[in-house]
N, C-alpha and C positions, 0 to 999 in steps of 0.2 A: 191740914197741915201735917198730918202724920205721913202722908205720902211724900211731901216735900222733904221732911226730915229723913225718911227712909232713903229717898233718892240721894240726898246730900250725904248721908252716912255711907251709903254704898259707894258713891263716887269718891269720897274721902278714903275709904278703905282700899279702893282700887288705885287711885291716883297718887295719894300720899306716899305709899311704899315705893311706887315707881319714881316719883320725884326724888325721894331720898336716895334711891339707887342711882339716879341720874346725877344728883349732887355729889355722891361719893365717887362715881366714875369721873366726873368733872374735876374733882379735887386731885384724883390720881393722875389725870391727864396734865393738870397744871404742874404737879410735882415732877412728872416725867419731862415735861416741856422745860421746866427750870433746869433740870439736870442736863438735858440736851443742849440748852443754851450755854450752860457752864462749860460743857465739853467743846462746843463750837468756839467759845471765847479762848479756851486753852489751845485749841488747834490753830486758831487765828494768830494768837500770840506766838506760837511756835513757828508758824509760817513767816511772820514778820521777822523773827530772829534769824531764821534761815535765809531769808531774802537779804538781810543786812550782811550776813556772812558771805553769801554769794557775791554781793556787790563789792565787798572788800577784796575777796579773792580775784574777782574780775579786774579790779584796779591793779592789784599786785601783778597779775599775769600780763596786763597791758603794759605796765612799766617794764617788766622783764623782757617782753617782746621788743619794746623800744630800745632797751639797753643792748639786746642781742643784735638788732639792726645796726646800731652804731658800731658795735664790735665787728660785724660782718663787713660793713663799709670800709672800716679801717683795714681789715685783712685783705679785702679786694683791692684797695688802693696799693697796699704793699705788694701784692701779687702782680698787679699791673706794672708797678715800678720795676719789679724783677724781670718781667717779660720784656719791658722796654729796654732794659739793660742788656738782656740776652740778645735781643734783636740787634742792638748796637755792636755787641761782640761778634755776632754771626756776620754782620755786614763787614766789620773790620777784617775778619778772617777771610771772607770772600775777596775783599779788596787786597788783602795781603797776598793771597794766592795769585791774584791777577798781577800784582806788582812783581812778585817773584817770577812769574812767567814773562813779563815784559823785560825784566832785568836779564833773564836767561837769553831772551831773544836779542837784546842789545849786546850782551857779551858775545854771542855767536856772530852778530853782525860786525862787531869790532874785530873779533878774531879773523873773520873773513876779509875785512878791509886790510888788516895788518898783513895777512898772507899775500894779498894782491899787491900791496905796496912793496913787500919784500921780494916779490918775484920779478 
């Protein structure tokens, strides 16, 4: 039995300190893991907050873009109306010029006819 006790004591002297060391390291790892989990929770919370802010900003920008499109469509409609009016004026001027030319031709023809009748 002496040998059994000696072997047991020797093993305890070798293994118990190693087990204590492993337990201590395990406790440190658990503490570190707890701190890392806390940091991850903080980062996750921050990311969720940022995501909400981005979503809000995106909605605001989308609304602003919709408003700008409405304004642009109104401005385009006004511009098209002005262009249509300008085309009408240009056509009228062209017609006016043609009418002036026709009247001048008619006056010349009338003058010619009057001269022939007088002769």
